[in-house]
C-alpha positions in Angstrom: 19.5 12.4 -74.4 22.4 10.7 -72.8 24.3 12.3 -69.9 27.9 11.6 -69.3 29.0 10.5 -65.9 30.6 13.9 -65.1 27.5 15.9 -65.8 25.0 13.6 -64.0 23.2 15.2 -61.1 21.3 13.4 -58.4 17.7 14.2 -59.0 15.5 13.9 -55.9 11.8 13.8 -56.5 9.5 15.8 -54.3 7.8 12.6 -53.1 11.0 11.2 -51.7 11.7 14.5 -49.9 8.2 14.3 -48.3 8.8 10.6 -47.3 12.1 11.5 -45.7 10.5 14.5 -43.9 7.6 12.2 -42.7 10.0 9.7 -41.4 12.0 12.3 -39.5 8.8 13.9 -38.2 7.7 10.4 -36.9 11.1 9.8 -35.3 11.0 13.2 -33.7 7.4 12.6 -32.4 8.4 9.3 -30.9 11.4 10.9 -29.2 9.3 13.7 -27.7 6.7 11.2 -26.6 9.4 9.0 -25.0 10.8 12.0 -23.1 7.3 13.0 -21.9 6.6 9.4 -20.7 10.0 9.2 -19.0 9.3 12.5 -17.3 5.9 11.5 -16.0 7.3 8.1 -14.8 10.3 9.7 -13.0 8.1 12.4 -11.3 5.2 10.2 -10.2 6.2 6.6 -10.1 10.0 6.2 -9.7 11.2 5.9 -6.1 7.7 5.2 -4.7 8.2 2.4 -2.3 5.2 1.4 -0.2 7.5 -0.4 2.3 6.8 -1.0 5.9 6.5 2.0 8.2 8.5 2.7 11.3 5.7 1.6 13.5 5.3 -1.7 11.6 9.0 -2.4 12.0 8.9 -1.6 15.7 5.9 -3.9 16.2 7.5 -6.7 14.2 10.6 -6.5 16.4 13.0 -5.6 13.6 13.8 -2.4 15.4 14.3 -2.7 19.1 13.3 0.0 21.6 16.9 0.1 22.8 18.0 1.1 19.2 15.9 4.4 19.4 18.0 7.3 20.7 15.6 10.2 20.2 12.2 10.9 18.8 11.5 14.3 17.2 7.8 15.1 16.7 6.9 16.9 13.5 3.9 19.1 13.1 2.2 19.8 9.7 2.3 23.4 8.7 -1.1 24.1 7.3 0.1 27.3 5.5 3.1 25.8 3.7 2.1 22.2 3.8 5.4 20.8 4.9 6.5 19.5 8.3 8.9 21.4 10.5 10.5 20.7 13.9 8.4 21.5 16.9 11.2 23.8 18.2 10.8 26.0 15.1 7.5 27.5 16.3 
């Protein structure tokens, strides 16, 4: 049987549909995995800088005592876990 060009229809086999769906599922999985890895990186690792502390800079002479205008002492709040000003007691 010969079909004319006007009556030809694109026949897509079920295996090619499964292959396309598998490729799309793989791309989707990689995309989700990338988002999860980026989220973990940005939450736990990005911005973490183990640079010198204030006391190390003061001892090294980078910050001079004359540059310090005031010192505010923070106290750890054992209930909430965050520091607050001593005057907030």
